[in-house]
FIFILUM-142784 format. One line per field, with one value per residue: residue number from 1; residue in one letter; x, y, z of N, C-alpha, C in turn. Coordinates in steps of 0.05 Angstrom, whole numbers. Layout:
BEGIN
k: c(NUM | ...)
r: c(A | ...)
n_X: c(X | ...)
n_Y: c(Y | ...)
n_Z: c(Z | ...)
ca_X: c(X | ...)
ca_Y: c(Y | ...)
ca_Z: c(Z | ...)
c_X: c(X | ...)
c_Y: c(Y | ...)
c_Z: c(Z | ...)
END
This chain:
BEGIN
k: c(1 | 2 | 3 | 4 | 5 | 6 | 7 | 8 | 9 | 10 | 11 | 12 | 13 | 14 | 15 | 16 | 17 | 18 | 19 | 20 | 21 | 22 | 23 | 24 | 25 | 26 | 27 | 28 | 29 | 30 | 31 | 32 | 33 | 34 | 35 | 36 | 37 | 38 | 39 | 40 | 41 | 42 | 43 | 44 | 45 | 46 | 47 | 48 | 49 | 50 | 51 | 52 | 53 | 54 | 55 | 56 | 57 | 58 | 59 | 60 | 61 | 62 | 63 | 64 | 65 | 66 | 67 | 68 | 69 | 70 | 71 | 72 | 73 | 74 | 75 | 76 | 77 | 78 | 79 | 80 | 81 | 82 | 83 | 84 | 85 | 86 | 87 | 88 | 89 | 90 | 91 | 92 | 93 | 94 | 95 | 96 | 97 | 98 | 99 | 100 | 101 | 102 | 103 | 104 | 105 | 106 | 107 | 108 | 109 | 110 | 111 | 112 | 113 | 114 | 115 | 116 | 117 | 118 | 119 | 120 | 121 | 122 | 123 | 124 | 125 | 126 | 127 | 128 | 129 | 130 | 131 | 132 | 133 | 134 | 135 | 136 | 137 | 138 | 139 | 140 | 141 | 142 | 143 | 144 | 145 | 146 | 147 | 148 | 149 | 150 | 151 | 152 | 153 | 154 | 155 | 156 | 157 | 158 | 159 | 160 | 161 | 162 | 163 | 164 | 165 | 166 | 167 | 168 | 169 | 170)
r: c(M | A | R | P | G | P | P | D | G | G | S | A | S | G | T | A | P | A | R | P | G | A | F | A | V | W | G | D | V | A | T | P | T | T | L | T | V | A | D | L | R | A | G | W | D | R | H | R | A | A | V | V | F | D | C | A | T | A | G | P | Q | R | H | V | F | E | G | P | L | L | R | E | V | V | A | A | A | G | P | A | F | D | P | A | R | R | K | E | R | S | R | F | L | L | A | V | H | G | T | D | G | H | H | A | L | L | S | W | A | E | I | D | A | D | F | G | D | A | P | V | L | P | A | T | R | M | D | G | A | D | L | D | A | A | G | T | Q | L | V | V | P | S | D | R | C | G | A | R | Y | V | S | G | V | T | R | V | W | I | G | R | P | R | L | G | V | P | P | S | E | V)
n_X: c(207 | 158 | 148 | 95 | 65 | 23 | -47 | -106 | -95 | -55 | 15 | 83 | 113 | 87 | 34 | -32 | -86 | -140 | -192 | -224 | -204 | -188 | -138 | -78 | -54 | 6 | 65 | 112 | 71 | 19 | -32 | -44 | -83 | -138 | -166 | -221 | -246 | -297 | -291 | -254 | -284 | -324 | -296 | -263 | -252 | -267 | -225 | -208 | -173 | -152 | -114 | -56 | -13 | 47 | 50 | 92 | 80 | 29 | 25 | 4 | -40 | -104 | -142 | -193 | -190 | -217 | -215 | -192 | -140 | -77 | -42 | -76 | -104 | -64 | -43 | -81 | -70 | -31 | 28 | 94 | 120 | 136 | 90 | 101 | 154 | 189 | 235 | 238 | 190 | 204 | 237 | 210 | 183 | 138 | 115 | 80 | 40 | 13 | -39 | -18 | 35 | 64 | 97 | 108 | 148 | 145 | 163 | 150 | 155 | 142 | 86 | 70 | 41 | 74 | 119 | 128 | 74 | 43 | -14 | -28 | -68 | -106 | -144 | -215 | -250 | -250 | -252 | -306 | -326 | -337 | -286 | -292 | -293 | -244 | -207 | -170 | -133 | -68 | -53 | -11 | -12 | 26 | 66 | 96 | 105 | 73 | 91 | 89 | 37 | -7 | -45 | -101 | -87 | -55 | -24 | 2 | 59 | 89 | 145 | 211 | 270 | 315 | 376 | 437 | 506 | 557 | 594 | 648 | 658 | 654)
n_Y: c(26 | 75 | 119 | 138 | 193 | 197 | 183 | 224 | 279 | 277 | 280 | 261 | 287 | 290 | 306 | 293 | 251 | 282 | 271 | 271 | 227 | 189 | 146 | 141 | 91 | 76 | 81 | 33 | 7 | -21 | 1 | 57 | 80 | 108 | 98 | 91 | 83 | 61 | 38 | -3 | -35 | -53 | -80 | -124 | -185 | -185 | -183 | -199 | -172 | -179 | -141 | -126 | -77 | -43 | 23 | 77 | 124 | 117 | 67 | -4 | -19 | -41 | -66 | -81 | -93 | -87 | -106 | -111 | -155 | -126 | -143 | -162 | -117 | -82 | -114 | -112 | -65 | -79 | -91 | -81 | -132 | -200 | -245 | -299 | -303 | -311 | -289 | -239 | -216 | -212 | -169 | -121 | -62 | -29 | 34 | 68 | 123 | 171 | 217 | 251 | 255 | 213 | 152 | 86 | 29 | -29 | -95 | -129 | -183 | -193 | -191 | -226 | -288 | -331 | -321 | -285 | -280 | -245 | -219 | -164 | -106 | -57 | -23 | -16 | -12 | 1 | -26 | -36 | 10 | 47 | 72 | 113 | 171 | 182 | 157 | 105 | 56 | 32 | -33 | -75 | -133 | -169 | -139 | -120 | -70 | -7 | 25 | 19 | 24 | 62 | 118 | 145 | 136 | 162 | 152 | 97 | 73 | 31 | -6 | -19 | -17 | 37 | 25 | 52 | 66 | 56 | 111 | 100 | 68 | 97)
n_Z: c(-391 | -387 | -332 | -305 | -269 | -210 | -222 | -236 | -222 | -184 | -164 | -175 | -138 | -90 | -85 | -67 | -94 | -130 | -111 | -48 | 4 | -31 | -62 | -101 | -144 | -171 | -213 | -234 | -268 | -309 | -311 | -282 | -228 | -190 | -127 | -81 | -13 | -18 | -69 | -57 | -22 | -57 | -98 | -84 | -46 | 24 | 81 | 148 | 204 | 268 | 309 | 349 | 367 | 385 | 404 | 405 | 432 | 455 | 477 | 478 | 425 | 405 | 354 | 305 | 239 | 172 | 104 | 35 | 9 | 2 | -38 | -78 | -93 | -113 | -152 | -191 | -218 | -252 | -245 | -271 | -282 | -299 | -279 | -274 | -264 | -210 | -185 | -208 | -190 | -136 | -133 | -131 | -100 | -53 | -38 | 10 | 23 | 69 | 91 | 130 | 118 | 134 | 117 | 90 | 73 | 35 | 13 | -48 | -43 | 10 | 12 | -27 | -45 | -55 | -27 | 29 | 41 | 72 | 103 | 88 | 92 | 57 | 93 | 101 | 140 | 211 | 274 | 267 | 244 | 185 | 141 | 104 | 109 | 135 | 103 | 70 | 109 | 117 | 139 | 174 | 196 | 218 | 241 | 302 | 320 | 309 | 267 | 211 | 199 | 163 | 161 | 126 | 70 | 13 | -32 | -68 | -90 | -137 | -155 | -184 | -145 | -153 | -164 | -152 | -171 | -125 | -97 | -92 | -136 | -181)
ca_X: c(179 | 153 | 139 | 76 | 58 | -3 | -70 | -126 | -86 | -33 | 41 | 104 | 125 | 73 | 6 | -52 | -106 | -159 | -216 | -218 | -206 | -178 | -109 | -68 | -36 | 21 | 93 | 118 | 47 | 6 | -56 | -46 | -111 | -145 | -187 | -232 | -254 | -320 | -281 | -242 | -306 | -339 | -281 | -247 | -261 | -260 | -211 | -209 | -149 | -152 | -86 | -46 | 13 | 58 | 52 | 112 | 68 | 4 | 25 | -9 | -65 | -119 | -162 | -201 | -191 | -227 | -208 | -182 | -111 | -62 | -30 | -97 | -110 | -42 | -39 | -101 | -58 | -13 | 57 | 111 | 137 | 123 | 81 | 112 | 182 | 190 | 257 | 230 | 171 | 217 | 253 | 192 | 177 | 114 | 117 | 53 | 41 | -11 | -47 | -1 | 63 | 76 | 99 | 120 | 158 | 141 | 172 | 129 | 158 | 128 | 57 | 66 | 33 | 96 | 141 | 120 | 45 | 33 | -41 | -29 | -94 | -115 | -168 | -238 | -264 | -234 | -269 | -334 | -333 | -327 | -265 | -296 | -285 | -216 | -191 | -159 | -110 | -51 | -51 | 9 | -18 | 49 | 84 | 92 | 105 | 53 | 104 | 82 | 8 | -8 | -73 | -108 | -69 | -59 | -10 | 17 | 78 | 99 | 167 | 237 | 288 | 335 | 402 | 459 | 533 | 569 | 613 | 675 | 661 | 650)
ca_Y: c(32 | 102 | 118 | 160 | 203 | 188 | 193 | 242 | 304 | 274 | 283 | 245 | 303 | 287 | 316 | 271 | 251 | 304 | 263 | 267 | 200 | 171 | 143 | 134 | 68 | 85 | 73 | 14 | -8 | -18 | 17 | 73 | 83 | 120 | 82 | 101 | 63 | 48 | 21 | -26 | -52 | -64 | -94 | -146 | -199 | -172 | -199 | -187 | -176 | -169 | -135 | -112 | -66 | -24 | 51 | 89 | 146 | 110 | 39 | -24 | -12 | -64 | -59 | -100 | -80 | -103 | -95 | -130 | -159 | -106 | -155 | -164 | -90 | -71 | -131 | -103 | -43 | -91 | -85 | -87 | -156 | -224 | -259 | -326 | -302 | -305 | -271 | -212 | -205 | -206 | -144 | -97 | -49 | -12 | 57 | 76 | 149 | 179 | 245 | 266 | 255 | 187 | 133 | 60 | 14 | -58 | -109 | -146 | -210 | -195 | -195 | -246 | -314 | -350 | -313 | -280 | -284 | -228 | -210 | -135 | -96 | -29 | -26 | 0 | -10 | -3 | -30 | -36 | 36 | 52 | 92 | 130 | 198 | 183 | 145 | 78 | 54 | 9 | -49 | -96 | -148 | -183 | -120 | -115 | -41 | 5 | 46 | 16 | 29 | 88 | 128 | 163 | 130 | 179 | 142 | 72 | 71 | 4 | -6 | -30 | 3 | 48 | 20 | 67 | 57 | 69 | 131 | 88 | 53 | 116)
ca_Z: c(-388 | -377 | -305 | -302 | -242 | -201 | -238 | -225 | -211 | -165 | -177 | -162 | -117 | -65 | -85 | -65 | -114 | -128 | -96 | -20 | 13 | -52 | -64 | -127 | -147 | -195 | -214 | -255 | -272 | -335 | -309 | -258 | -221 | -165 | -113 | -56 | 6 | -30 | -91 | -45 | -12 | -79 | -118 | -75 | -22 | 49 | 100 | 175 | 220 | 296 | 313 | 373 | 361 | 404 | 395 | 422 | 448 | 468 | 487 | 461 | 411 | 397 | 335 | 285 | 213 | 150 | 78 | 16 | 11 | -13 | -62 | -98 | -102 | -129 | -176 | -211 | -233 | -272 | -241 | -294 | -280 | -309 | -254 | -273 | -257 | -181 | -177 | -217 | -170 | -110 | -136 | -131 | -75 | -52 | -20 | 17 | 35 | 82 | 91 | 149 | 110 | 142 | 95 | 97 | 51 | 36 | -10 | -61 | -33 | 36 | 8 | -48 | -34 | -59 | -9 | 56 | 44 | 94 | 97 | 91 | 83 | 55 | 109 | 95 | 166 | 235 | 297 | 259 | 232 | 158 | 140 | 81 | 114 | 143 | 82 | 74 | 127 | 112 | 163 | 171 | 220 | 229 | 255 | 330 | 323 | 290 | 250 | 183 | 196 | 150 | 161 | 104 | 48 | -10 | -55 | -67 | -112 | -141 | -175 | -178 | -133 | -171 | -151 | -164 | -168 | -102 | -104 | -95 | -161 | -203)
c_X: c(177 | 142 | 121 | 73 | 31 | -26 | -87 | -114 | -63 | -7 | 61 | 116 | 110 | 45 | -13 | -71 | -127 | -184 | -209 | -222 | -197 | -148 | -102 | -51 | -21 | 49 | 98 | 94 | 35 | -17 | -56 | -76 | -114 | -168 | -196 | -238 | -278 | -311 | -269 | -263 | -320 | -323 | -266 | -260 | -251 | -246 | -211 | -183 | -153 | -122 | -81 | -18 | 21 | 60 | 71 | 100 | 44 | 3 | 11 | -36 | -78 | -141 | -169 | -205 | -204 | -220 | -198 | -152 | -98 | -51 | -51 | -103 | -89 | -37 | -58 | -90 | -38 | 16 | 73 | 131 | 121 | 116 | 93 | 141 | 185 | 212 | 251 | 210 | 184 | 233 | 236 | 187 | 150 | 119 | 89 | 55 | 14 | -15 | -29 | 28 | 77 | 77 | 113 | 128 | 154 | 154 | 149 | 130 | 144 | 99 | 50 | 61 | 56 | 120 | 131 | 91 | 32 | 5 | -45 | -55 | -93 | -143 | -190 | -256 | -245 | -253 | -298 | -343 | -321 | -306 | -268 | -286 | -255 | -197 | -180 | -136 | -95 | -48 | -32 | 6 | 6 | 68 | 76 | 91 | 86 | 65 | 96 | 52 | 6 | -38 | -77 | -90 | -76 | -46 | 2 | 33 | 88 | 122 | 192 | 254 | 308 | 362 | 423 | 486 | 545 | 591 | 641 | 680 | 657 | 676)
c_Y: c(60 | 100 | 142 | 169 | 192 | 199 | 213 | 266 | 301 | 278 | 267 | 261 | 303 | 297 | 292 | 273 | 273 | 297 | 259 | 238 | 179 | 168 | 133 | 109 | 74 | 75 | 55 | -4 | -2 | 1 | 33 | 79 | 99 | 105 | 97 | 77 | 47 | 29 | -5 | -46 | -67 | -83 | -119 | -159 | -185 | -193 | -184 | -193 | -163 | -166 | -122 | -103 | -46 | 3 | 64 | 110 | 138 | 82 | 20 | -14 | -38 | -55 | -82 | -85 | -99 | -89 | -117 | -135 | -139 | -118 | -158 | -137 | -79 | -88 | -123 | -80 | -54 | -84 | -95 | -109 | -179 | -240 | -287 | -326 | -292 | -285 | -242 | -200 | -197 | -181 | -119 | -88 | -34 | 9 | 68 | 102 | 156 | 209 | 262 | 266 | 229 | 168 | 107 | 46 | -15 | -70 | -125 | -174 | -214 | -203 | -217 | -274 | -335 | -344 | -310 | -284 | -268 | -217 | -180 | -124 | -66 | -29 | -6 | 4 | -14 | -4 | -26 | -10 | 38 | 75 | 111 | 159 | 201 | 173 | 118 | 78 | 29 | -6 | -72 | -113 | -162 | -165 | -117 | -85 | -29 | 24 | 43 | 18 | 58 | 96 | 146 | 160 | 149 | 168 | 115 | 71 | 43 | 6 | -19 | -9 | 12 | 46 | 35 | 54 | 71 | 89 | 120 | 74 | 71 | 122)
c_Z: c(-377 | -349 | -300 | -273 | -234 | -218 | -223 | -210 | -191 | -179 | -161 | -139 | -91 | -63 | -84 | -88 | -109 | -111 | -67 | -12 | -8 | -50 | -92 | -125 | -173 | -193 | -238 | -258 | -299 | -334 | -283 | -253 | -195 | -153 | -88 | -37 | -6 | -53 | -79 | -34 | -35 | -97 | -110 | -50 | 3 | 68 | 127 | 190 | 247 | 303 | 340 | 365 | 381 | 391 | 415 | 441 | 464 | 479 | 468 | 450 | 401 | 378 | 317 | 259 | 193 | 124 | 59 | 21 | -8 | -39 | -84 | -110 | -121 | -154 | -198 | -228 | -254 | -268 | -264 | -290 | -291 | -284 | -252 | -264 | -228 | -174 | -186 | -198 | -144 | -110 | -135 | -103 | -77 | -31 | -15 | 32 | 46 | 83 | 109 | 142 | 118 | 118 | 105 | 71 | 56 | 11 | -22 | -49 | -6 | 32 | -12 | -35 | -36 | -40 | 19 | 62 | 67 | 86 | 102 | 78 | 78 | 68 | 101 | 120 | 189 | 259 | 290 | 246 | 204 | 158 | 116 | 86 | 121 | 121 | 90 | 93 | 120 | 139 | 157 | 196 | 233 | 244 | 284 | 336 | 302 | 270 | 221 | 179 | 186 | 149 | 137 | 81 | 24 | -35 | -48 | -93 | -113 | -161 | -166 | -164 | -154 | -158 | -166 | -161 | -144 | -111 | -108 | -121 | -185 | -217)
END
């Protein structure tokens, strides 16, 4: 399958989508797309997560986030796996990038209802305030550490890991 770069002017090398506050969903998907906070609010059911996570520099952080489930948002792009084949689904990854260069990696199995069923959100609201200006925030409620919380999401890549041959086997 061809692996297109992010839609709407983004590139695989790290350029964000052309629209401010938007993020690209791309990779091994049938329909690469670009979404905004407003798109997320209009297109999917809203979920709420009251979270506490440890921040290495600022100590415990308490917030209430709202947004759709990440698995529903990225499923709409049509990941290149047969949804009926569980093992195939468990081999996909998601790489989420933010405006400040921060990124996090998730496995599809973590967010899949048949596996980890983690209620990971691309948040549209934080503590009652809309995130339209700041951009979507990735929220991983089950994490004790805030390292996988990504502010101002710019890209979500979905795909199979490219497993190489170890040098000793070449």
